[in-house]
C-alpha positions in Angstrom: 73.5 121.5 105.9 70.0 120.6 106.3 70.5 118.6 103.2 73.2 116.7 105.0 71.6 116.5 108.2 68.3 114.7 106.2 70.4 112.6 104.7 72.5 111.2 107.9 68.4 110.8 109.2 67.7 109.1 106.4 70.7 106.8 107.1 69.8 106.3 110.6 66.5 105.9 110.3 67.3 102.6 108.2 70.2 101.5 110.6 72.8 101.9 108.1 76.3 101.4 109.4 78.5 104.2 108.5 80.7 107.0 109.3 81.1 110.6 107.8 84.4 111.7 106.2 85.4 114.1 103.5 85.0 117.9 103.9 81.4 117.6 105.8 83.2 115.7 108.9 85.9 118.3 108.9 83.3 121.4 109.0 81.7 119.9 111.9 85.1 119.8 113.6 85.5 123.6 112.7 87.2 123.6 109.4 85.7 126.7 107.6 85.4 125.2 104.2 82.3 124.0 103.3 82.1 121.2 100.9 78.5 120.3 98.8 78.7 116.3 99.2 78.4 114.1 102.0 81.4 111.2 101.9 80.8 108.0 104.0 82.5 105.4 104.3 80.3 102.2 105.5 81.3 97.9 105.5 80.4 96.6 101.9 78.0 94.1 103.0 75.0 92.8 101.6 72.6 93.7 104.5 74.3 97.3 104.9 74.8 98.2 101.0 70.8 97.0 101.1 70.1 99.3 103.5 71.9 102.5 102.4 70.0 101.5 98.8 66.8 101.8 100.9 67.9 105.0 102.9 68.4 107.0 99.5 65.7 105.5 97.2 63.9 108.6 97.6 66.7 110.7 96.3 66.8 108.8 93.0 71.1 107.9 93.2 72.6 107.0 90.0 76.4 106.1 89.9 78.0 109.1 89.3 81.4 108.0 87.7 79.9 106.4 84.5 79.6 107.9 81.2 75.9 107.6 81.2 74.7 108.0 85.0 72.0 104.9 85.8 70.2 104.4 88.5 71.5 102.5 92.0 70.0 99.0 91.7 72.2 96.9 94.1 69.9 93.3 94.1 70.7 90.7 96.9 73.8 88.0 96.0 75.3 90.8 93.7 76.5 93.1 96.3 79.8 91.1 97.0 81.2 92.7 93.8 80.9 96.2 94.8 84.0 98.0 96.5 83.0 101.4 95.6 80.2 103.8 95.3 80.0 107.3 94.1 
């Protein structure tokens, strides 16, 4: 849980708009099954996505659902093409 709290702290410190969903949210509401990921839902606006990228940069995020995972690299002016990130 400490890692999740740290990730949430990073998002809050960078003022990312988000809500926690999925297994971690269920655990905080009393579910007994623990997951090993943090699912969030956030507005895919350029400012918010760039704040998200900035918050996660120290963790070296990569695009997970690709044949060859590549580093997360969101660029100003190109954020509108994204619909989801894994």
